[in-house]
C-alpha positions in Angstrom: -9.3 37.8 -6.4 -7.5 35.3 -4.2 -4.0 34.2 -5.3 -2.5 31.3 -3.4 0.9 33.0 -3.1 -0.7 36.1 -1.6 -2.1 34.2 1.4 -0.1 34.6 4.6 1.4 31.5 6.2 -0.8 30.4 9.1 0.6 31.6 12.5 -1.8 29.7 14.7 -2.3 26.0 15.5 -5.7 24.4 15.0 -7.2 21.3 16.6 -10.3 19.2 16.1 -11.7 15.7 16.5 -11.5 14.3 12.9 -13.8 11.3 13.4 -17.6 11.4 13.4 -19.4 12.2 16.7 -20.3 9.2 18.9 -18.6 6.1 20.1 -16.4 3.9 17.9 -13.4 1.7 17.8 -11.0 4.5 17.0 -11.2 8.3 17.4 -8.7 10.8 16.0 -7.7 14.2 17.3 -5.8 16.2 14.7 -3.5 19.3 15.2 -2.0 21.4 12.5 0.2 24.5 12.7 3.6 25.8 13.9 3.1 24.5 17.4 1.3 21.2 16.6 4.3 19.0 17.7 5.0 21.0 20.8 1.4 20.8 21.9 0.9 17.2 20.8 3.7 15.8 23.0 2.1 17.5 26.0 -1.3 15.8 25.4 0.0 12.3 26.0 3.0 10.4 27.6 5.0 9.2 24.6 7.0 6.0 24.9 9.4 7.1 22.1 10.2 10.5 20.7 8.2 11.7 17.7 9.7 11.1 14.2 8.3 12.1 10.9 5.8 9.7 9.4 6.3 7.2 12.2 3.5 6.1 14.6 4.4 6.1 18.3 2.7 4.4 21.2 1.6 6.7 24.0 -0.5 6.8 27.1 -3.5 9.1 27.5 -3.5 10.4 31.1 -6.6 11.5 33.1 -4.8 14.6 34.3 -1.6 16.6 34.3 1.2 16.0 36.9 2.9 13.0 38.5 -0.3 11.6 40.1 -2.0 11.2 36.7 -3.3 7.7 35.8 -3.5 6.1 32.3 -7.0 5.9 30.9 -6.2 4.9 27.4 -3.5 3.9 25.0 -3.0 5.8 21.7 -1.0 5.9 18.5 0.6 9.3 17.7 1.7 10.1 14.2 3.8 13.2 13.4 4.3 14.8 9.9 6.9 17.5 9.6 6.3 20.5 7.4 6.1 20.7 4.5 5.5 16.9 4.1 2.0 16.7 5.5 -1.5 17.0 4.3 -1.7 20.7 5.3 1.9 21.5 4.4 2.4 22.4 8.1 3.5 20.6 11.3 0.7 18.0 11.7 0.0 15.5 14.6 -2.7 12.9 14.7 -3.6 11.1 18.0 -5.6 7.9 17.4 -7.2 6.7 20.6 -10.2 4.6 21.3 -13.3 6.2 20.1 -14.6 7.3 23.5 -16.2 10.8 23.4 -14.8 11.4 26.9 -11.2 10.6 25.9 -11.4 12.6 22.7 -12.9 15.6 24.3 -10.3 15.5 27.1 -7.5 15.5 24.5 -9.1 18.3 22.5 -9.8 20.4 25.6 -6.1 20.1 26.7 -4.9 21.1 23.3 -7.0 24.2 23.3 -5.8 25.1 26.8 -2.2 24.8 25.5 -2.8 27.4 22.8 -4.4 25.6 19.9 -7.6 27.0 18.3 -10.7 25.0 17.5 -10.6 24.4 13.7 -13.3 25.8 11.5 -15.2 23.4 9.1 -12.9 22.3 6.3 -9.9 24.3 7.7 -7.4 21.5 7.4 -8.2 21.0 3.7 -8.3 24.8 3.2 -4.8 25.0 4.6 -3.7 22.3 2.2 -5.2 24.3 -0.6 -3.6 27.6 0.5 -0.2 25.8 0.9 -0.4 24.6 -2.8 -0.6 20.9 -1.8 -3.8 20.5 -3.7 -5.9 22.6 -6.1 -9.5 23.6 -5.6 -11.0 20.8 -7.6 -9.0 18.3 -5.5 -10.1 20.0 -2.3 -13.8 19.8 -3.4 -13.3 16.1 -4.2 -12.3 15.5 -0.6 -15.8 16.6 0.5 -17.4 14.6 -2.4 -15.6 11.5 -1.2 -16.8 11.9 2.4 -20.4 12.5 1.1 -20.3 9.6 -1.4 -23.3 7.2 -1.2 -22.4 4.9 -4.1 -19.2 3.3 -5.3 -19.4 5.3 -8.5 -19.6 8.5 -6.6 -16.5 7.4 -4.6 -14.6 6.5 -7.7 -15.4 9.9 -9.4 -14.3 11.7 -6.2 -11.1 9.7 -6.0 -10.3 10.4 -9.6 -10.7 14.1 -9.0 -8.7 13.9 -5.9 -5.9 12.4 -8.0 -6.0 15.4 -10.2 -7.9 14.0 -13.2 -9.8 17.2 -13.9 -6.7 19.3 -13.4 -4.8 17.2 -15.9 -7.6 17.8 -18.5 -7.6 21.5 -17.9 -3.8 22.1 -17.4 -2.6 21.6 -21.0 -5.5 23.7 -22.4 -4.6 26.5 -20.0 -1.0 26.3 -21.0 -1.9 26.6 -24.7 -4.0 29.6 -23.9 -1.2 31.2 -22.0 1.1 30.7 -24.9 -1.4 32.4 -27.3 -1.7 35.3 -24.9 2.1 35.6 -24.7 2.4 35.7 -28.5 -0.2 38.5 -28.8 1.3 40.4 -25.8 4.8 40.1 -27.4 3.5 41.4 -30.7 2.1 44.5 -29.0 5.0 45.2 -26.7 7.7 44.7 -29.4 5.8 46.0 -32.4 8.7 48.3 -33.3 11.3 45.5 -33.0 11.8 42.3 -35.0 9.1 40.3 -33.2 6.6 39.1 -35.8 3.0 39.9 -35.1 0.8 36.8 -34.9 -1.4 36.7 -38.0 -5.2 36.1 -37.9 -4.9 32.6 -39.4 -2.6 31.5 -36.6 -4.8 33.0 -34.0 -7.9 31.2 -35.4 -6.0 27.9 -35.6 -4.9 28.1 -31.9 -8.4 29.1 -30.7 -9.9 26.4 -32.9 -7.7 23.8 -31.2 -8.7 24.9 -27.7 -12.5 25.0 -28.2 -13.3 21.3 -28.9 -11.6 19.8 -25.8 -13.4 22.4 -23.6 -16.7 21.6 -25.2 -16.1 17.9 -24.6 -15.3 18.7 -21.0 -18.5 20.7 -20.7 -20.4 17.8 -22.2 -19.2 15.5 -19.4 -21.4 17.5 -17.0 -24.5 15.6 -18.3 -23.4 12.5 -16.5 -21.1 14.0 -13.9 -24.0 16.1 -12.4 -26.2 13.0 -12.1 -23.4 10.9 -10.5 -22.8 13.7 -8.0 -26.4 14.7 -7.2 -28.6 11.9 -8.3 -32.2 12.1 -9.6 -35.8 11.5 -8.6 -37.9 9.0 -10.5 -41.7 9.0 -10.0 -43.6 5.8 -10.6 -47.1 6.8 -11.8 -50.2 5.1 -13.2 -53.8 4.2 -12.4 -54.6 1.9 -9.5 -53.8 -1.8 -9.5 -51.5 -1.8 -12.5 -48.5 -3.0 -10.4 -46.7 0.3 -9.5 -45.9 -0.8 -5.9 -44.9 -4.3 -7.1 -42.5 -2.8 -9.6 -41.2 -0.4 -6.9 -40.5 -3.4 -4.7 -38.7 -5.1 -7.6 -36.5 -2.1 -8.2 -35.6 -1.6 -4.5 -35.2 -5.4 -4.1 -37.3 -5.7 -1.0 -41.0 -5.4 0.1 -40.9 -1.7 0.8 -44.4 -0.8 -0.4 -47.6 -2.6 0.6 -49.1 -4.6 -2.2 -52.7 -6.0 -2.3 -55.2 -6.9 -5.0 -57.4 -4.0 -3.8 -57.2 -0.9 -6.0 -56.1 2.2 -4.2 -54.0 0.5 -1.5 -51.3 3.2 -1.8 -52.7 6.3 -0.3 -49.5 8.3 0.0 -46.1 8.6 -1.7 -43.5 6.1 -0.6 -39.8 6.8 -1.4 -36.6 4.8 -1.3 -33.0 5.7 -2.4 -31.2 3.2 -4.6 -28.2 3.1 -6.9 -28.5 1.9 -10.5 -25.2 1.5 -12.2 -23.8 3.9 -9.6 -26.4 6.5 -10.3 -28.2 7.6 -7.1 -32.0 7.5 -7.7 -34.8 8.5 -5.4 -37.7 6.2 -6.3 -41.2 7.6 -5.5 -44.1 5.2 -5.5 -47.3 7.2 -5.9 -51.0 6.7 -5.3 -53.0 5.5 -8.3 -54.3 8.4 -10.5 -58.1 8.3 -10.7 -61.2 10.2 -9.6 -61.4 9.5 -5.8 -64.2 10.1 -3.4 -62.5 9.5 -0.1 -60.6 12.4 1.4 -57.5 10.4 2.2 -57.2 9.0 -1.3 -57.8 12.5 -2.8 -54.9 13.8 -0.7 -52.7 10.9 -1.8 -53.5 11.6 -5.5 -52.7 15.3 -5.0 -49.3 14.3 -3.7 -48.8 12.0 -6.6 -49.4 14.8 -9.0 -46.9 16.9 -7.1 -44.3 14.1 -7.3 -45.0 13.8 -11.0 -44.4 17.5 -11.5 -41.2 17.6 -9.4 -39.5 14.4 -10.6 -36.7 14.5 -13.2 -37.7 11.1 -14.6 -41.1 9.5 -14.9 -41.9 5.8 -15.1 -45.5 5.3 -16.3 -46.8 1.9 -15.4 -49.6 0.5 -17.6 -51.5 -2.7 -17.5 -50.6 -4.6 -20.7 -53.9 -6.6 -20.5 -56.1 -3.5 -20.7 -56.6 -0.7 -23.2 -55.7 2.8 -22.3 -58.3 4.8 -20.5 -58.9 8.5 -20.6 -56.8 9.3 -17.5 -53.8 7.3 -18.9 -54.1 9.1 -22.2 -54.1 12.4 -20.4 -51.0 11.3 -18.4 -49.1 10.4 -21.5 -49.9 13.8 -23.0 -48.7 15.4 -19.8 -45.2 13.9 -20.0 -44.6 14.8 -23.6 -41.1 16.3 -24.0 -40.0 15.0 -20.6 -37.6 12.2 -19.7 -40.1 9.3 -19.4 -40.6 5.7 -20.2 -43.3 3.1 -20.0 -43.4 -0.2 -18.1 -46.1 -2.4 -19.8 -46.7 -4.5 -16.7 -48.3 -8.0 -16.4 -46.5 -9.2 -19.5 -46.9 -12.8 -18.1 -50.6 -12.4 -19.0 -50.8 -12.5 -22.8 -52.6 -9.6 -24.4 -52.7 -7.5 -27.6 -53.2 -4.2 -25.7 -49.5 -3.4 -25.4 -49.3 -2.6 -29.2 -51.8 0.2 -28.7 -49.6 1.7 -25.9 -46.5 1.8 -28.1 -48.2 3.5 -31.0 -50.0 6.1 -28.8 -47.3 7.0 -26.4 -44.3 7.3 -28.7 -42.1 6.6 -25.6 -39.7 3.7 -24.8 -41.8 0.7 -23.7 -40.4 -2.2 -21.6 -42.5 -5.3 -21.1 -42.3 -6.2 -17.4 -43.8 -8.6 -15.0 -43.6 -7.6 -11.4 -44.8 -11.1 -10.5 -42.1 -13.2 -12.4 -39.3 -10.5 -12.6 -39.4 -10.6 -16.4 -38.1 -7.4 -18.0 -36.8 -5.9 -14.7 -33.2 -6.0 -15.7 -34.0 -4.3 -19.0 -36.1 -1.7 -17.1 -33.1 -0.9 -14.9 -30.9 -0.4 -18.0 -33.4 1.8 -19.7 -33.8 4.0 -16.5 -30.0 4.5 -16.4 -29.9 5.3 -20.1 -32.7 7.8 -19.6 -31.0 9.3 -16.6 -27.6 9.8 -18.3 -28.8 10.4 -21.9 -26.4 7.6 -22.8 -23.3 9.6 -21.7 -20.5 7.4 -20.5 -18.5 7.9 -17.3 -15.0 9.4 -18.0 -12.0 10.5 -16.0 -12.0 14.1 -15.0 -15.7 14.7 -15.8 -17.4 17.8 -14.4 -19.5 17.1 -11.3 -20.5 20.5 -10.0 -22.3 23.5 -11.4 -19.4 25.7 -10.4 -17.1 23.7 -12.6 -19.5 23.7 -15.5 -20.0 27.4 -15.2 -16.2 28.1 -15.4 -15.8 25.9 -18.5 -18.8 27.4 -20.3 -17.5 30.9 -19.5 -14.2 30.0 -21.0 -15.9 28.6 -24.2 -17.9 31.7 -24.5 -14.9 34.0 -24.1 -13.0 32.0 -26.8 -15.9 32.3 -29.2 -15.9 36.1 -28.6 -12.1 36.2 -29.2 -12.6 34.1 -32.4 -15.3 36.5 -33.7 -13.1 39.5 -32.9 -10.2 38.0 -34.8 -12.3 37.3 -37.8 -13.5 40.9 -37.8 -10.0 42.3 -37.8 -10.3 43.8 -34.3 -6.9 44.9 -32.8 -5.1 42.3 -30.7 -5.5 44.5 -27.5 -9.3 43.8 -27.7 -8.8 40.1 -28.5 -6.6 39.8 -25.5 -9.5 40.9 -23.3 -11.5 37.9 -24.3 -8.5 35.5 -24.0 -7.8 36.7 -20.5 -11.5 36.2 -19.6 -11.1 32.6 -20.7 -7.9 32.2 -18.7 -9.5 33.6 -15.6 -12.4 31.2 -15.9 -10.1 28.2 -16.1 -8.0 29.6 -13.2 -11.2 29.8 -11.1 -11.8 26.2 -11.8 -8.6 25.1 -10.0 -8.5 28.0 -7.6 -5.8 30.4 -8.7 -8.2 33.3 -9.1 -11.2 32.3 -7.0 -12.8 35.1 -5.0 -12.4 34.7 -1.2 -16.2 34.5 -0.6 -16.4 31.5 -3.0 -13.5 29.8 -1.1 -15.2 30.4 2.2 -18.5 29.0 0.9 -16.8 25.9 -0.5 -14.9 25.1 2.7 -17.7 25.9 5.1 -19.6 22.9 3.7 -16.9 20.5 5.0 -17.2 18.8 8.3 -15.1 20.0 11.2 -11.7 18.1 11.4 -11.3 17.7 7.7 
């Protein structure tokens, strides 16, 4: 297991370009480690000495020596240890975003003794220095990868320690319970009172509900973090592509009055209420003779099988046919809803759909836009199960696994307590719960897990 305090202080200095590859208005070269300031002042010609948390103007020279010429102007910011992102000496050189200039600065830094940083190594050093815990470190990556404002907000909340604040008090209560039982064992012959089974049950009972609520937040947190795929299916010419275009708010799919226009799946990524959704428009399901349409229908069935959500589009002016009835039976038990399209054309057929399908039905008109807003709301509700966004919600499978392990261990401890099993055995389960919560924030996370987490970062972060 990896304890923060057991990690040796870094003895080397790392360097990397911290801005994305390519040309841009600004590019940043970052150095961190015991020689960051010493190396940093040799990379540029400073106009003023470095000072903690102050930006200094500097010239970037094309070579070393007195004959060197200025090729760029930069801002150099120095952060003294331990008051930096990594807890070490840290220097950031912000020049214009020319790959030539940035590579020149980086190459010189490496020649002066710095080492090229590994992916995520700056954030890993911040974690090992105790500047942030593991949930905050993971949130840095999530913020960089965010594709919607809701994802960015969730990552920012976690970076601010929202999840740690939810877990911290529970862990403290668990530690106090463990201490009571340990004291009762260690000082059984003294005057220390042994904690009774009712008190143990009460304390475990107070820990379990908050952890279960935290585990329940994963229902929405996972979706906010990863998104879902929604397949739009139905028979030809019911308006699937028109509804697809309405949802993506542009003419992405070709629409004609000829049945079978869509011969292949068409996908587009959107965000509904901050939920990332991959919409997949599919070929109309029917018996096809042409090979191209047959292949398109086969892909439609694959998309239907793979999608987390299904939107079945029916023509509200026509009765259900055999293929539609088969489709409705195929989605029983899945997250699905019906768009009864062409609602602008009056018909009594929609009632039959509601009775047969036993699924949520939204009357829509891809032509007029009627019902599209309600359809969006129903899709979000279907995706999240009605779960609301909350501070410190679980967003990764690793987090959820740690919390569910803690809940399971507490239930085992409760059962042992009720059975009158000795405190030494109850403590085994309580420690298992504690280790699970510790792994959430990083105090007892195996090194291979840490390496896997930080290897998914970009270089320079």
